[in-house]
C-alpha positions as CSV (number, residue, x, y, z in Angstrom):
1,M,5.1,-2.0,-29.9
2,S,2.6,-3.4,-32.4
3,D,2.7,-6.9,-33.9
4,E,1.4,-5.4,-37.2
5,P,4.0,-5.2,-40.1
6,T,5.3,-1.7,-40.8
7,T,4.7,-1.9,-44.5
8,G,2.0,-3.3,-46.8
9,G,-1.4,-4.7,-45.7
10,P,-2.4,-6.7,-42.7
11,A,-0.3,-9.7,-42.0
12,E,-1.7,-13.0,-43.1
13,P,-2.6,-15.3,-40.2
14,A,-0.6,-18.3,-41.4
15,A,2.6,-16.3,-41.8
16,A,2.2,-14.7,-38.4
17,D,1.7,-18.1,-36.7
18,E,4.7,-19.5,-38.4
19,A,6.9,-16.6,-37.3
20,R,5.7,-16.7,-33.8
21,P,7.5,-19.3,-31.6
22,A,5.1,-21.8,-30.0
23,P,4.6,-21.3,-26.3
24,R,6.2,-23.8,-23.9
25,A,3.9,-26.4,-22.4
26,G,2.7,-25.6,-18.9
27,R,3.6,-21.9,-19.0
28,R,1.2,-19.0,-18.9
29,R,1.7,-15.7,-20.6
30,A,3.0,-13.2,-18.1
31,R,0.7,-10.4,-17.1
32,P,1.9,-6.9,-17.8
33,R,3.4,-5.3,-14.7
34,R,1.7,-2.3,-13.1
35,G,5.1,-0.5,-13.1
36,R,5.3,-0.9,-16.9
37,A,1.7,0.5,-17.3
38,V,2.7,3.5,-15.3
39,L,5.7,4.1,-17.5
40,R,3.7,3.7,-20.6
41,A,1.1,6.2,-19.3
42,I,3.8,8.8,-18.5
43,V,5.4,8.3,-21.8
44,S,2.1,8.6,-23.7
45,T,1.5,11.8,-21.8
46,L,4.8,13.3,-23.0
47,V,4.1,12.2,-26.5
48,V,0.7,13.9,-26.5
49,L,2.4,17.1,-25.3
50,A,5.2,16.8,-27.9
51,M,2.5,16.4,-30.7
52,V,0.9,19.7,-29.5
53,S,4.4,21.4,-29.6
54,G,7.8,20.2,-30.3
55,L,8.9,21.7,-27.0
56,G,5.8,20.6,-25.1
57,A,7.4,17.8,-23.1
58,V,10.4,20.0,-22.3
59,W,8.2,22.8,-21.2
60,F,6.0,20.5,-19.1
61,Y,9.0,19.0,-17.3
62,R,10.3,22.5,-16.5
63,H,6.8,23.6,-15.4
64,L,6.6,20.7,-12.9
65,N,10.0,21.4,-11.5
66,S,9.1,25.1,-11.1
67,N,6.0,24.0,-9.1
68,L,8.1,22.5,-6.4
69,T,9.4,24.4,-3.4
70,V,12.7,22.9,-2.2
71,A,13.9,23.4,1.5
72,D,16.8,21.5,2.9
73,V,16.5,21.5,6.6
74,T,19.4,19.0,7.4
75,A,21.5,21.7,8.9
76,Q,18.8,22.4,11.5
77,L,18.7,18.7,12.6
78,S,21.0,17.2,15.4
79,D,21.4,14.0,17.3
80,R,19.9,12.0,14.5
81,P,19.2,8.3,14.7
82,T,21.6,5.9,12.9
83,Q,20.3,3.8,9.9
84,V,19.6,0.2,10.9
85,E,21.0,-2.4,8.5
86,V,18.3,-4.5,7.2
87,E,18.0,-7.4,4.7
88,G,16.8,-6.4,1.3
89,P,17.9,-5.4,-2.2
90,Q,17.5,-1.8,-1.2
91,E,17.4,0.4,1.9
92,P,13.9,1.1,3.5
93,L,12.6,4.5,2.9
94,N,10.9,6.7,5.6
95,I,9.2,9.8,4.5
96,L,7.3,12.3,6.8
97,V,4.3,14.0,5.2
98,M,3.0,17.1,7.0
99,G,-0.3,18.7,6.1
100,I,-0.4,22.5,6.7
101,D,-3.3,23.5,8.9
102,D,-3.7,26.8,6.9
103,R,-6.9,28.2,5.4
104,S,-5.3,31.0,3.4
105,C,-5.4,29.3,0.0
106,D,-8.4,29.8,-2.3
107,G,-11.4,27.9,-1.0
108,C,-9.4,26.4,1.9
109,G,-11.6,27.9,4.6
110,I,-14.3,25.4,4.1
111,D,-14.8,24.7,7.8
112,K,-14.7,28.3,9.0
113,E,-11.6,27.7,11.1
114,S,-8.3,29.5,11.1
115,G,-5.8,26.6,11.3
116,A,-3.2,28.7,13.2
117,D,-0.4,27.8,10.6
118,G,0.3,24.5,12.3
119,S,0.6,20.9,10.9
120,D,-2.8,19.3,11.3
121,N,-1.8,16.0,9.9
122,T,1.4,14.1,10.2
123,L,1.9,10.8,8.3
124,L,4.9,8.6,8.1
125,I,5.2,6.7,4.9
126,H,7.3,3.6,5.3
127,L,8.5,1.8,2.2
128,S,10.0,-1.7,2.8
129,A,13.6,-2.6,1.7
130,D,12.2,-5.4,-0.6
131,R,9.6,-2.9,-1.9
132,S,6.8,-5.3,-1.1
133,R,4.8,-3.2,1.3
134,A,4.1,0.3,2.4
135,Y,2.6,1.6,5.6
136,G,1.1,5.0,6.3
137,V,1.2,5.8,10.0
138,S,-0.9,8.6,11.2
139,I,0.1,10.6,14.3
140,P,-2.8,12.4,16.2
141,R,-2.1,16.0,16.4
142,D,-3.3,16.2,19.9
143,S,-0.9,13.6,21.2
144,M,1.0,14.8,24.2
145,V,4.7,14.3,23.9
146,D,8.1,15.7,25.1
147,R,9.3,18.0,22.4
148,P,13.2,18.2,22.1
149,E,15.2,21.3,21.6
150,C,15.0,22.5,18.0
151,T,16.9,24.8,15.7
152,D,15.2,27.6,13.8
153,D,15.8,28.9,10.3
154,D,18.5,31.2,11.5
155,G,20.3,28.7,13.6
156,G,18.9,29.8,16.8
157,S,17.8,27.4,19.6
158,L,14.2,26.7,20.2
159,P,13.8,25.3,23.9
160,A,12.5,21.9,24.6
161,E,9.1,21.5,26.2
162,D,7.7,18.6,28.2
163,Y,4.1,17.5,27.7
164,A,3.4,19.5,24.6
165,M,0.9,18.8,21.8
166,W,2.4,17.0,18.8
167,N,1.3,19.6,16.3
168,A,2.8,22.5,18.3
169,A,6.3,21.6,16.9
170,F,5.4,22.8,13.4
171,S,4.0,26.1,14.8
172,V,7.2,26.7,16.8
173,G,9.8,25.6,14.3
174,G,8.3,24.3,11.1
175,A,9.1,21.1,9.3
176,A,12.6,21.0,10.9
177,C,11.2,20.9,14.5
178,T,8.6,18.3,13.6
179,I,11.3,16.1,12.1
180,Q,13.5,16.6,15.1
181,Q,10.6,15.7,17.4
182,F,9.7,12.5,15.2
183,E,13.2,11.2,15.2
184,S,13.8,11.8,18.9
185,L,10.6,10.0,19.9
186,T,10.7,7.1,17.4
187,D,14.5,6.6,16.9
188,I,13.6,6.3,13.2
189,R,15.8,8.3,10.8
190,L,13.9,10.0,8.0
191,D,15.0,9.9,4.5
192,H,12.7,12.6,3.1
193,Y,9.9,15.0,4.0
194,V,6.9,16.6,2.2
195,V,4.7,19.5,3.2
196,V,1.4,19.9,1.5
197,D,-1.5,22.4,1.8
198,F,-5.2,22.1,1.4
199,G,-5.1,23.7,-2.0
200,S,-2.9,21.0,-3.5
201,F,-5.2,18.4,-2.1
202,K,-8.3,19.7,-3.7
203,D,-6.5,20.1,-7.1
204,M,-5.3,16.5,-7.0
205,V,-8.7,15.1,-6.2
206,D,-10.2,17.1,-9.1
207,A,-7.4,16.1,-11.5
208,V,-8.4,12.4,-11.2
209,G,-12.1,13.1,-11.6
210,G,-12.9,12.8,-7.9
211,V,-12.6,10.1,-5.4
212,E,-15.3,7.5,-4.5
213,M,-16.4,7.2,-0.9
214,C,-19.2,5.5,0.8
215,I,-21.0,7.8,3.4
216,P,-23.3,5.9,5.7
217,Y,-25.6,8.8,6.7
218,D,-26.2,12.5,5.9
219,I,-23.5,14.7,7.5
220,D,-25.1,18.0,8.4
221,D,-22.8,20.6,10.2
222,S,-24.3,23.9,9.5
223,A,-22.0,25.6,12.0
224,H,-19.0,24.8,9.8
225,N,-20.9,25.1,6.5
226,I,-20.6,21.4,5.7
227,Y,-23.4,19.2,4.4
228,L,-22.8,15.8,2.6
229,E,-25.5,13.5,1.5
230,A,-25.4,9.8,2.4
231,G,-24.5,7.2,-0.2
232,T,-21.6,6.0,-2.4
233,R,-20.5,9.1,-4.4
234,T,-17.6,10.6,-6.1
235,L,-16.4,13.5,-4.0
236,E,-14.7,16.5,-5.8
237,G,-13.4,20.0,-4.8
238,D,-15.1,21.6,-1.8
239,E,-17.0,18.4,-1.0
240,A,-13.9,16.3,-0.9
241,L,-12.1,18.9,1.4
242,A,-15.2,19.1,3.6
243,Y,-15.3,15.3,4.0
244,V,-11.7,15.0,5.2
245,R,-12.0,18.1,7.5
246,E,-15.4,17.3,9.1
247,R,-15.3,16.0,12.7
248,Y,-18.1,17.7,14.6
249,A,-21.2,16.2,13.2
250,V,-19.7,12.6,12.7
251,S,-17.9,10.1,14.9
252,G,-18.7,12.0,18.1
253,G,-16.5,14.9,17.2
254,S,-13.5,12.7,17.5
255,D,-10.3,13.7,15.8
256,L,-9.4,10.0,15.7
257,G,-12.6,9.3,13.7
258,R,-11.7,12.0,11.2
259,M,-8.1,10.7,10.9
260,K,-9.6,7.2,10.1
261,R,-11.8,8.8,7.4
262,Q,-8.8,10.6,6.0
263,Q,-6.9,7.3,5.8
264,A,-9.9,5.7,3.9
265,F,-9.9,8.6,1.6
266,L,-6.2,8.4,0.8
267,A,-6.6,4.7,0.2
268,S,-9.4,5.3,-2.2
269,M,-7.4,8.1,-3.9
270,A,-4.4,5.8,-4.2
271,H,-6.7,3.2,-5.8
272,T,-8.1,5.9,-8.2
273,V,-4.6,7.2,-9.2
274,V,-3.3,3.7,-10.3
275,S,-6.6,2.9,-12.1
276,A,-6.8,2.8,-15.9
277,N,-9.1,5.9,-15.8
278,T,-6.1,7.9,-14.7
279,L,-3.0,6.2,-16.1
280,A,-4.5,5.6,-19.6
281,N,-5.7,9.2,-19.8
282,P,-2.9,11.5,-20.7
283,L,-4.9,14.7,-20.0
284,R,-6.0,13.5,-16.6
285,L,-2.5,12.3,-15.7
286,T,-1.0,15.6,-16.8
287,R,-3.4,17.5,-14.6
288,F,-2.7,15.2,-11.6
289,L,1.1,15.7,-12.0
290,D,0.6,19.4,-12.1
291,A,-1.6,19.5,-9.0
292,A,0.6,17.1,-7.1
293,T,3.6,19.3,-7.6
294,S,1.8,22.6,-6.9
295,S,2.3,24.1,-3.4
296,L,4.4,21.1,-2.3
297,T,7.6,21.7,-0.2
298,V,10.1,18.9,-0.3
299,D,13.7,18.2,0.6
300,S,16.5,18.4,-1.9
301,G,16.5,14.6,-2.2
302,L,13.0,14.9,-3.7
303,G,13.5,18.3,-5.3
304,S,12.9,17.5,-9.0
305,I,10.4,15.6,-11.1
306,S,13.0,13.0,-12.0
307,K,13.6,12.3,-8.3
308,L,9.9,12.2,-7.5
309,A,9.4,9.9,-10.6
310,D,12.1,7.5,-9.2
311,L,10.3,7.5,-5.8
312,G,7.0,6.6,-7.5
313,Y,8.7,3.9,-9.6
314,Q,9.8,2.1,-6.5
315,F,6.1,1.4,-5.6
316,R,5.6,-0.5,-8.9
317,N,5.8,-4.0,-7.3
318,I,3.5,-3.2,-4.4
319,S,-0.1,-4.5,-4.6
320,L,-2.9,-2.2,-3.5
321,D,-3.4,-4.6,-0.6
322,G,0.2,-4.1,0.4
323,I,-0.5,-0.3,1.0
324,Q,-2.0,0.0,4.4
325,F,-2.8,3.0,6.7
326,I,-2.9,2.8,10.5
327,T,-3.0,5.2,13.4
328,I,-0.3,5.0,16.0
329,P,-1.7,3.1,19.0
330,N,-3.0,5.6,21.6
331,T,-5.3,6.1,24.5
332,V,-7.0,9.0,26.3
333,D,-4.7,11.1,28.3
334,P,-5.4,10.5,32.0
335,N,-4.5,14.1,32.7
336,N,-6.8,15.6,30.1
337,P,-9.8,13.8,28.4
338,N,-9.3,16.1,25.3
339,R,-5.8,14.8,24.7
340,L,-4.1,11.5,23.8
341,V,-1.0,9.6,24.8
342,W,0.8,6.8,23.0
343,T,0.4,3.3,24.4
344,E,3.1,0.8,24.8
345,D,2.1,-0.7,21.5
346,A,3.3,2.5,19.8
347,A,6.9,1.8,20.8
348,K,6.4,-1.8,19.2
349,V,5.2,-0.2,15.9
350,W,8.1,2.2,15.8
351,R,10.6,-0.6,16.5
352,K,9.0,-2.9,13.8
353,L,9.3,-0.2,11.2
354,R,12.9,0.8,12.3
355,N,13.9,-2.8,11.7
356,D,11.7,-3.0,8.5
357,K,9.5,-5.8,9.9
358,P,5.8,-6.3,8.9
359,L,3.3,-5.0,11.4
360,T,1.3,-7.6,13.1
361,S,-2.4,-7.5,14.0
362,S,-1.5,-7.4,17.7
363,I,0.1,-3.9,17.4
364,A,-1.6,-2.5,14.3
365,T,-5.2,-2.9,14.5
366,D,-7.8,-1.6,12.2
367,A,-5.6,-1.0,9.1
368,I,-7.2,0.4,6.0
369,S,-6.0,-1.1,2.7
370,A,-5.8,0.7,-0.6
371,G,-7.0,-2.6,-2.2
372,S,-10.0,-3.1,0.0
373,L,-12.0,0.0,0.7
374,P,-14.6,0.5,3.4
375,G,-18.0,0.0,2.1
376,S,-16.8,-1.8,-1.1
377,D,-17.1,-5.4,-2.0
378,S,-14.5,-5.2,-4.7
379,A,-11.1,-6.8,-4.0
380,S,-7.7,-5.3,-5.2
381,D,-7.1,-5.5,-8.9
382,S,-3.4,-5.7,-8.4
383,A,-1.4,-8.3,-10.1
384,S,1.1,-8.7,-7.5
385,A,1.7,-12.3,-6.3
386,S,1.6,-11.0,-2.7
387,S,-2.2,-10.5,-2.9
388,S,-4.4,-13.2,-1.5
389,P,-8.1,-13.8,-0.9
390,S,-7.5,-13.4,2.8
391,A,-6.5,-9.8,2.2
392,S,-9.5,-8.9,0.0
393,S,-11.9,-7.6,2.6
394,S,-11.8,-4.8,5.0
395,T,-15.1,-5.3,6.5
396,G,-14.7,-8.4,8.6
397,T,-16.1,-8.4,12.1
398,K,-14.0,-8.5,15.2
399,K,-14.6,-12.2,15.5
400,N,-13.3,-12.7,12.0
401,K,-10.7,-10.1,11.2
402,K,-8.9,-10.2,7.9
403,K,-5.3,-9.4,7.4
404,G,-3.7,-7.5,4.6
405,S,-0.5,-8.7,2.8
406,G,1.5,-6.5,5.3
407,G,0.2,-8.6,8.2
408,A,-1.8,-6.0,10.0
409,A,-5.6,-6.7,10.8
410,L,-7.8,-4.8,8.6
411,A,-10.5,-2.5,10.1
412,D,-13.6,-4.3,11.5
413,E,-17.2,-3.1,11.3
414,D,-17.3,-1.5,14.6
415,A,-14.2,0.6,14.0
416,L,-15.4,1.7,10.6
417,A,-18.8,2.6,11.9
418,A,-17.4,4.6,14.8
419,A,-15.3,6.6,12.3
420,G,-18.4,7.4,10.2
421,L,-17.4,5.0,7.4
422,C,-19.6,2.4,5.6
423,T,-19.2,-1.2,6.7
């Protein structure tokens, strides 16, 4: 609200000073919280819509709800892990995000591959009970695992399979089978799931005006119709999709390198979404919300805009340095050099998250923070008290690794360079 009077001319300085209580000695004026800024931005968006039409806000709310596809797969899940009681004002949240490996959407065939209707990307989002940190844990699609028995949409049984690729679960039984596989292997009970396709991804990037990335050298992959010039640039549309899909002409063709670049892109996108350029721009925020809900499939617990808004609101006290992305620890499969297996440290990561404990540098190396982006010297602009100078750089060397506020070691120069990221 404004401090200006509601009637008459401008307030006289003397009268304003007399009416305003003197600040207490030794106290600083509190900074506005990011959560309040988010709420103000959403409210201002609805106000703009209402100015255009008296029913604008109502229409927009219904439109966003209609964008969502809701599919409850609870009945298809069995032998689920029990929730672990942890200390905190709330319960921790675990959300499994699955990216559909499908090129049927407009412009999604950027790399000339088919995708085979599988889930090319699987990411666990863990939100701590005290809402002070969030982890994104990527699971390589070519991890070799023992897939449990699953249940299909019609209630039929899908047989278990030993030594199967991780992403085969989605091809066999969709989101339900991937959830069953995840819970069986990690002993972590999931609260929600989200499935997103390439089309939604492109639209979200374009809605916020693109995402800035630092590309260390030209990426030239004519076989897959991908060319990206070196430099720090804002990537939009097809360029953004090409950047996160490319793996043949960079990082030695490694899918792990591509995954690390995807983590860096998501971190930069998170930074962009909470920036003033997005939150203070009603039109841009409106477009982002529209894009973010289009082509999404969610469970009933996230099946409305109000529920998604409540989830977003729970991130309000997490600094950008407190949002970190890692890859589950893995190594080359001794039986197949083109496949991966999880290491003993993977079990430690799952155990830490199951008990809602911070990840340490010994088990979660090379994390990428949303507050300290590869190739950038700028620290997080978060006002959270959990931020610290020691968490403000993601480009330390192996001999001088930094740690984010979550405890995990941030990515070193060698790891970034190997993934095709700037250092």
